[in-house]
N, C-alpha and C positions, 0 to 999 in steps of 0.2 A: 442737297440730294436726300431725299426721304428713304427710309429703310422699307416703307410699306407701300403697297399700291391697292387701291380699292377695286372691289369687284361687284358690289352690289349696294343698293341704297340702304342708309342707316338712320335710324331716329334714336335720339337720346331722349327718354322719358323722364327728364329732370331739368328744373330751372336752376340747379346749383351752379353758380359761376366757377366752383372749384373743379366740378366734374366737367363742365365744358372746356375749361383750361386744359385739363389732363388729356381729354380725348382729342382736343384740337392738336396736342403735341405730337400725335401719330401722323399728322398730315392726312387723316381720312375725312372726307366730306361727310357732313351729317346734318341733320336739322333738328331742332328742339321741339318737342311736343310735350308739354307737361302733363302729368297725370293728376286728375282729380281726387285721386284716392288720399285719404288722411287716416293712416292706421293707428289703432289704440291696442296696446297689449290686452290680451284676454286674461281673465283671472287665473293665476297660476301656470300661465304660458311661460316657458323657458325663453330667455333673451335669444339664444340662437335660433329657436323655432319661430319666434316672433319675427325677426329680421328677415328670414327667409320668406315667410308668408308676405310680409309688407313689400318686398321687393318683387315678388310674383304678381301680387294684386295690382301693383303700380304698372307693371308691364302689361298684364293682360288687358287692362282698362285702355291703354293706347293701342295695343295690337289689334283688337277687335275693331277699332275705328280706322286702323291703317293695315288691313290684312296682307297686303302684297309687300310691305316693307319689313325688314328686320328691326326690332325694337330692343333696345338696351336699356335696362332699368336697374336701379340699385336702392339700397336703403342701408343707412349707417347708424349704428347705436354705440353709445359708450356705457360699460357695465362696470360697476364698482360694488364690491361686496354682495354680488348677486342681484344687484338692483340696476335697472335701466336709468340713466341720467339723460333727461330730455334737453330741450332748449330752455334757458332760464327765463322766468317770468318777468324779472326786472333785475336791476343792478345788485339789489340785496341778495336775490337768489342765486345770481352769478357769483357773488363772493362767497356764499355758502358752499356752492359747488367746487369752486376752485380750492378753497380752504379744506374740503373734506378729501380731495385728491392729493394734496401736498404731502411729500414724503412717502406716498403709497404706490403700488401697482394697481392699474385698472386694465381693462381690455376694450378694444374697439373691434367690432364685428361689422363687416360689410357683406351684404348678400348682393350678388350680381345675376341678372337673368338676361339670356338673349332668347327672343322669341320671334316666331313668324307664323301667324294664325293661319295664313293661305297653305303653308307647306306642313303645318302641324309641328313645327319644330320648337324645341324647348330645351334650354341648357341652363342649369342653375347651380351656382357655387358660392361658398361662403368662405370669407378670409377672416382670420382672427390675429390680431397684433397686440403685444404686451407692451404697455406704456408705463414708465415709471417717472413720476414727478420728483424732483428735488424738493427738500424741506423748504418752506416759504414762509417769510415774515408776514405779519398783517399788512405791513406798508407795501410789500411786493404784491400781495394780493390785490389790494386796493388800487395800486398804480396800473396793474394789468386790466382790471375791470374798467377803469377810467378811459382805457383806449377805445372802448366800445367794440372791440373785436369779438367779444364774447356773446354779444346780444343775440345773434341768431344761430349759435353753434351748439351742437349736442356736446353736453359736458361742460359748456362755457368756455371753451378754448379753440384755438386754431393753430394746429401745429405747423402750418406753413407761413404763419405770420409771427407776431411778437410772442405768440404762445410757445415758440420753440425755446424761448428763455426759461420757460417753466419746467421742461423736460430734461430728465437726467440721462435716461437711455431708453431704446425702443428695441423691442425684439419681434422682427418680422417686417411686413411691408410698410414702408413709410407712406406711400401714396394711398394705402388703405386707410390710414389715420386721416388723411386729407378728404377722402370720400370715394375713391375708386382705385382698387388693387390692379394696377396697370399690367402687371406680368400675367395675372389671371385673365384680365380683359384680352389682351393680345392673343393668348392661348385660345381663348372661346372664339375670337373673330377667325383665327386661323382654321379652327376646327370646322367651323361653318362654312369655310371657304369664301369668306367675305373680304379678306385681305390675303395678299402674299408677301412673304418676306424673303429676299433673295441676297445672301451673302455673296460677294465676288472676290473676297480677300479677307486677310486678317483685320479685323475691327471696321471693315468697309462694306457698305451695302449699296445696292442699286435698285431702282423701281422695276418691279416685274410687270410683264404684260397683263392687261386685263382692261375691262371697260369701267369707266367711272360712273 
């Protein structure tokens, strides 16, 4: 029995398998329509402002093509020492990134947008999570990079995979580090009346009425 019931059509403007898995866990039907936007930070643009702009631009690009649907878009960045760490160019770059994070705190920012062009609806929010890596030896860094898990990940690690072994502690949303802050997403979907959540007892939920 799922705790939520869908009310309207939803599009996920992302090809990320991690985001698909997280959203699927809600039991809400959606389809994937990737955005063609590939954002690059502007000179001097603060990371939090960049990630918000990137998520908005991705969502708007899909929303104008599907004006009658609600579009959920997101962008995630890893920030260390005030710098955005993108996806590694190669394994050597991945080793450099992971080594630079070892024994230090960094932040993961995800901006999430919910848009509907036909209704003129727009809701945007940004989540920040503190992540601290434990100290790592060169051998540990090399072993992790050899898994290949880092190849297409911002900051060169995946918290939901073997990368969890690199982490000492997390302050904030874990799913935000994976790529979609689900507590915020659920609140946004409820605010837009796209889902209903109906508790029927302590720790127990039932599907609410609505059209799929």
